[in-house]
N, C-alpha and C positions, 0 to 999 in steps of 0.2 A: 504494500500500500504506500509506504513512504518512499519507495523507489520508483513509483509510477509518476512520470512527468506530468500527466494530466491532473493527477491529484494535487501535486505541488503547485501547478499553475492555478488551479481552482482555489486552493488555500491562500495563495498570494493575492488573487483577485478579491476574495472576501476580506482579507486584511486591508487592502487598499480602500475598500468601501468604508471600513471602520475608521481608518485614518482620516479620510476626507470628511466623513460625518463628524468626527471629533473637532476638526478644524472649523467646520461650518458652525457647529453648535457653540464652540468657544468664541468665535467671532460674533455670533448672535448675542451671546450672553454678555460679552464685553461691550458691545455696541461701538459707538464712535466711528471714526473715519475708516478703519479697517473693515467694519461691517458694511458700511455704505459702498465701498469700492468692490468688495469681494464676495458678498453674500450670494448674489445670483450666480456668479461664476462657480463658487464652491458647490452650490446645490445642483447645478447642471453637471458638474464633474461627478458628483455622487450618483446622479441618475444614470449617467453613462457607465460608470464603474459597476453600479448595481445591475444594470442590464447585462453587461459582460459576465459578471459573476453568476447570474442566474442561468445564462446560456451555457456557461461552462459546467455548472452543476447538473443541468439537464443532460448535457452531452455525456458527462461522466457516469451518471446513473444509467443512461440508455446503453452505453457501451459495456458497462460492468454488470448489467442485470443477469447475463448468462454466464458470467465468469465464476460465480460463487457456487 
């Protein structure tokens, strides 16, 4: 499982979603100039990263359903 490149790529994508989400929420909570400049950009990045992560999860599950 940990030697599977698709699994590793999927985990990295999920971690990327969490990181972008934390930056977005942190900027939102802090407010100010950073939030005004970057809030929409960070949330768009989160949506794109989330889409990629979900697609990778679905592909992983589809390809591994007969492997077990």
